[in-house]
C-alpha positions in Angstrom: 17.0 -31.5 17.5 18.3 -30.4 14.6 14.5 -30.3 12.7 13.0 -28.5 16.2 16.2 -25.3 15.0 15.3 -25.6 11.3 11.6 -24.8 12.5 12.5 -22.2 15.0 14.8 -20.6 12.6 11.8 -21.1 9.9 9.3 -19.2 12.3 12.2 -16.2 13.8 12.3 -15.2 9.8 9.0 -15.4 9.3 8.4 -12.5 11.7 11.1 -10.5 10.9 9.9 -10.7 7.4 6.3 -9.7 9.0 8.1 -7.0 10.9 9.8 -5.1 8.2 6.4 -6.0 5.8 4.4 -3.9 8.7 7.5 -1.2 9.2 7.2 -0.9 5.7 3.5 0.6 5.6 3.9 3.6 8.0 6.5 6.2 7.4 9.9 5.5 10.0 10.3 7.7 12.4 14.1 9.1 12.5 15.5 11.4 15.1 17.3 14.5 13.0 17.7 16.5 15.5 21.5 15.5 16.0 22.3 15.7 11.9 20.5 19.7 11.3 22.2 20.1 14.7 25.5 18.8 13.1 24.0 20.1 9.8 23.4 24.5 11.9 27.4 24.2 13.2 28.9 23.3 10.1 27.2 26.1 8.1 28.0 28.4 11.1 28.0 31.1 11.5 24.8 31.5 9.3 23.6 28.2 10.3 20.6 27.9 12.4 19.4 24.2 13.6 15.8 24.8 13.4 15.8 25.8 9.3 16.8 22.4 9.1 14.6 20.9 12.1 11.5 22.5 9.7 12.7 21.7 5.8 12.7 17.9 7.9 9.2 17.9 9.1 7.8 19.4 6.3 9.9 16.3 4.2 8.2 14.0 7.0 5.3 15.7 6.1 5.7 15.3 2.1 6.3 11.6 2.8 2.7 11.2 4.9 0.8 12.2 2.4 2.7 10.3 -1.2 3.7 6.9 1.4 0.8 5.1 0.1 1.4 5.7 -3.3 5.4 4.3 -2.9 6.5 1.1 -4.5 6.7 -1.2 -1.8 10.7 -2.4 -3.7 11.5 1.6 -3.5 10.9 1.6 0.2 12.4 -1.0 1.6 15.3 0.0 -0.6 15.3 4.0 -0.2 15.2 2.9 4.4 17.9 0.4 3.4 20.5 3.2 1.9 19.1 5.8 4.0 19.1 3.5 7.8 23.4 3.0 6.3 24.3 6.5 7.4 21.9 8.7 9.8 19.2 8.7 8.0 16.9 12.1 6.7 12.9 12.5 5.5 14.4 14.2 2.7 17.7 11.7 1.7 14.6 9.4 2.0 12.0 11.6 0.3 14.7 12.5 -2.2 15.4 8.2 -3.3 11.8 7.1 -3.6 10.9 10.6 -5.8 14.0 9.4 -8.2 12.4 6.0 -8.2 9.5 6.5 -8.9 10.6 8.7 -11.4 12.9 6.5 -13.6 10.1 4.1 -13.6 7.7 6.2 -14.8 10.2 6.7 -17.3 11.0 3.4 -18.3 7.3 2.6 -18.4 6.9 4.7 -20.8 9.8 3.9 -23.3 8.6 1.2 -23.5 4.9 1.7 -23.9 6.9 3.6 -27.2 5.9 7.0 -24.9 8.7 8.5 -25.3 8.7 12.5 -25.4 11.0 14.0 -27.6 
């Protein structure tokens, strides 16, 4: 009985890991409308939800173009951070760009190519 439970638990863990890996291979889908409405209400009288939505669509398009170039570890980390609150494409893109740029700086400094 214990062996069956462990096998089932292992199978579930493998399935979950595979699903997470597949999900990390595609740009996630976020519902940003509520976020944009909230931002627009706080920015009143100037706020318009459409401006926010336009920026989110632009960020999603940029993510779609660059998604394959981001490191898998960075995607996993940034997705985890994004999902701690109300996720947005702009926050995810910013996180991924910062992680990429930090990695590039570390690599340059370890190879002696640091710009001065």
